[in-house]
C-alpha positions, 0 to 999 in steps of 0.5 A: 635479429640473431647475434652470435659471438664467436671467440677463437683462442690461440696461445698468444692471442684471442680473436672475437667475431660478432655476427648479426644474422650470420653476417660478420659486423665486428672483428676484434683481436686481444694480444697477451702483450697489449698494455695500453687499452682504452679505459686503462688508468695509469699513475704517470709522470708529467713530462714536457708541459707545452703552453703553446699547445696548452697540453703536456706530454705524459710518460705512461711507459710507452715508447712515445709519451701520451698526449694530455690536452688542457680540455682533457684534464676535467674540471676537478683536476685540482681535487685529483692532484690533492687526492693523489698526494694524500693517498701516496703517503699511505696515511689517507685511507678514506677512498669513499670521497665522502669526507674529502674536501674538494678543491676549486674547479679549474677555469675552462679557458686557463693555461695548462702550466697553471695546473701541471708541472713537469715531474709531477705524478697524475692519474690518467686514463687512456681514451685513444690507443697508440696509433701509427707513430703517436702515443696514446691520448689521455684524460685526467677526468677518470671514469670506471665503466660498469654494465648499467652506469659509469662512475665518475670520481670527484663529480656530483653530476648525474646524466643519462644516455642520449640514446634513451629517448623517453623523457619519463624514463630519463627522469626516473633513471636520474631519480634512482641514480641520485638515491644511490649515488655516493658522495663525491662521485658522479654517475652516467646512466648507460643505454642498457640501464633503460627499464632496470630496477634500483637493485640492479643499478646499485649492484653495478654501482658497488662493483665499480666502487670496489674497482675504485677502492682496489685501485686507490690501495695500489697507489702508495709506494707505486713507482711511475709509470704503472698501470693500476687499473685495467679495463676488463679483457676484450671478451667481458667488455664486449658482453658488458657493452652490447649484451642483449636479448638478441644474443643467441650463442657465444661459442669459444674453442677455449674451455677455460674462457668458456668458464670465465664467460659463464661466470661473468654472465652469471653476474651481468645476465644470468639468464643468458648463461646457457648460451655459452657453448664449447666448440668441439668440432674438428673443423676450426671454429672460424671455418665452422661459422664462415668467418674466414671466408667473410674476412677474405671477402670484406677486407679488400679494396674492393667489396662486392655486394648483392646484385652486382654493386660494389664499393671501392674503399681508399685510404689516405693519411687525412681521410677515407674515401668510398665509391659506390658502383652499380657494377654489372647489376641487371636493371630491373627498376623502372628508371635510372633514378629508381636504380640509383636509389636501390644501389644506394640503399644496399651500399649504405647498409654495407658501408655501416658494416664496413665502418664497424668491421674495419673500425675506420675512424676520422673523416669518411667521404662517400660518393653515392650514385647521383640522385635527382629527387630530394625525397630520394636523398633524404630516404638514403640519409635516413636509411644510413642513419638507422644502419649506423645507429647500432654502432657503439662508436660515437659518430656523425653523419651529415646530409648529402651535399650538392655533389651527392657526397655524404660526409661521416666522422667517426671517433678513432680510439684504436688502430684501424683493423687491416687484414691483407687479402691478396697473396703472391702468385705461386707461379712466376710466369703469371699463370696460377696453376697452384694445384699442379705446382703443389701436387708433387710436394704434397704427395711426397710429404704424404708418403712420409706422413703415412710412414710415421703415422699409425692412425687410421683417420688422416686429415688433409687441411688445404685452400678450398681451390686445392681441395676441389682439385683433389676431390674432383670426379669419381676417379679423383686424386684422393681416390687414387691415394686411397688405393695406393695407401689403403687409407681414406684421407679426409680433405677439409677446405680451409678459407684461411690458407693460401694456395701452397700452405697445407697441413696433415693431421690425425683426427685428434692432433 
């Protein structure tokens, strides 16, 4: 398995594309104005405390107050409250918690008005970003994620990721964590900690402790609401969570970002520092790696698959529905049952990719093609679980029901990624004749550009269909331009462009 991370940097935002064996499986965007990311910690102010919901609304600076339920307070919230009061004065500077006297844990079935009061300050962490009309979902059970472990203040618990199956390895990691764990902190060993030595775990732990202490130093004299600890930038968090031996290249078009990634890899995965490359080609980075084309074919209502099969993905307020269709696929299987199984297995692989790619959360119902044999239904269920095993987001899959439906729940922590793949018909009468419509305007602009530009090499970036039209045949339109202007124009197809969008560029501009 070959994994690549392609990073496109613009003036205002950064796009991250994760490819597995050349296929797009994850697409993320980080904007410079995103102030509410999962993992960010705020010194916030409690607003309304609602005993009927057993929850409180919290002002974190977002237009809509964040939501904090009693069950998300954490058992040690009284200790956290006491700590904030002491640190806020500026006199208490022992942030190690080694001498901090903990308060009694709260009752699991208690009421929120016994713990929180309107107007008090509290440290909260975003566990779910603002979605639609809702504010962020919050927790006061803080955690600071590192490469191999997660640091949990005011806890003494040591636990290991459930994805580590070997009981001996679990016991070894627990023993190592207890030997290095500072007093007053709990530790959760992540899946990537498997097989790591104590020195690597301790280095990661010390980095998390430094972040905790830096955060605590900023609490005194801080107005509420204020972000006091930011999650790592998207590039670093992706590398921290998924970096492994399967990564073969990390490519970016931003020189500064390339240096930053190399420095971060030097800390977490030094042997992979050499795979970071700077994209220098004249072809845009997402075009070079076929990402733009994959985006257009993957985000529509209908998703085509191999052998003629396709998915129809519908979104409602309550859930997502996915319908599996065999399409015009040629039937080479021995029976209808074999055909259904084959199409269902192909669809299960694509569905696992689509859930991760679109970041679909909540309830997902999949209507697979009916199969009568129980062993085939079990084979489909196991295949879907295996494909979903690579998904980092928490999820649960139920076996096929009597009606052949498979129900999936997937944690929703940020808005679903939705990309519009359709565009207006450029011709009002309903017939698509974009090259003809475009040609007069394009040639007029070309005349102007030829007069302005003294460059010998000129590029024309256009939609792939227009590019084909302009270069078709020996006596093509481009060849006629060459005879007229005595300059050869390089035509570059751009999957990201709409029919009527085009750009002239010199080779260096």
